N, C-alpha and C positions, 0 to 999 in steps of 0.2 A: 672317348667314344673311337674318334677315326684319326685324329692330329697322333702323329708319331713326332716325339724328340729324339732327340741323340745322347748318351750320357753313357762316360764312362766305356764305349766301346756297345754296349747293350741300346736296344732300339724298348723306350718306355712310350710309354701313353700317357698324354697328357688329357687330364680330365677338364670338363667345364667346371668342377671345381675349382681346381688350380686356376683356372683362367679367369672365374668372377671374382679372384682374390679370396677365396675360401669363406668362412662363416661371415664373415661380416658382408661380402660380396655378395652373400646367397640373401643374408636381410634383408640389406638393400632392396636387390630386386623384390622380395618378398613386400614390402612395404610399400613399395612405389607400384605394385600388381594392386593390390589392396586399396590404395591411394584411388588410384583410376576408377577401381568399381564403384567407391564413393563420389567421385566426382564426374563421372562421364555420363552423360542421360543416354549413352544409346546402350548402354549394358546392366540398366535396371531391372532387367527379367532377371539376370543371375542374382542381381544384387540382392533383391527380393526373398532371395531361395536360402541367404544367410542368417543370421540375428544380428540385432542392430549393432553388440559390439562384439566387431572384428578382431580382435587382442586372441584368441582362443585360435582362431583359423590361422589367425598370423603366424603364430608359435609352430602346427601342425605342418603348414605348410612351410614352412623354414625346416623344420626337422627334416618334410621326406623330400623335399627339392637337395638337403644337403649330402645326403644319402643315395638320389638318383643319378646329382651330378660328379658322384665319384667319392665322396667325402665320408665321414665316419659311419657307422651305422643307427642313425641317433634314432631316425621313427620307428625301426624296427625293434630297436631293444626298449622304446620307449611303449608303442603297440603288438610288439608280435609278430606282426604282418607287414606287405609293403601292397595288400591288396587295398585300391583306391573305391571299385565298382560295388562293393555292399555300403560304403560311407552311402556312394551318390545313388544307389539304388532307389529310393524314394522319391525323389525331383527328376520332373517333367524334362527332361534333358533331349534336343532335338539339334539340329545344325546350328538354327540359330541361336542359342545358349551356349552351343562348342567355339560358335566363330567371336560371340562375344568374348568368351574367356580367351582367346588366342590371341583378340586385339588389347584387351590386358595385359596381358604376360609383353608381346612382344613391343608395345607401346612403353613398357619397363624395363625392358631390355635397351631399347630405346635411349629412356631416360638417364638410365646408370651409365653410358658412355660403352657398352658390352662392344668386345670386338665385332667385328666384322664375321673373323673367326669363329666366337663363339655362337655367336647366330647362326651360321651355319650351320656347325656342327648339333645345332638343340632342333634348326626348323621343322625337319622331317619328325623326328622323335616327340617333341611338343605336339603335334599335328594330330600323332597316333597317340600319347595318351589323353588327349582330349576328345579323339573322337570315340575311344572304347568308352565314352562314357553316355553316347548318343542311345538311346534308346529305339531300336529297331524293330 
C-alpha cells in the first residue's frame, strides 16, 4: 500500500499480501480473528451477528483480505463484487461494534506475529473499512 522496495532498478510496491506471507498468512490471520471473536467476552455483540458455524465467514473473509491485501482477485471472482456495505446493511453496526471488530483484527495481527511494518501499513485502512460499516 505504501511501502516501496527497490528491485532491478525499478520501484515496486510491497503489498500487505506479501508481508503477511501470502495465502497461508492471510488464512492464519482470519482464523485468529474469528477465534478471538469466539473467545473474547467483550466482542459478543458482533459474534451474535454471525451464524453458529463461522466456517463460511472464515472462507469469505480470507478471500476478501487476500484480494484487498494485494493478492489474487479471488473474492471478486467468486462474488462478482468487492462491496461489503450491502452484506452488512441489515446489522445494527455502531461505533462499539466497529471497535469490537478492530479489537479482534488487531489482536489477530499481534498473535500471528505480524511485523510492525505490516501493522502500520494496515492501521488506517482497517479503521476506514470498519468505520464505513457504521450506521450514521
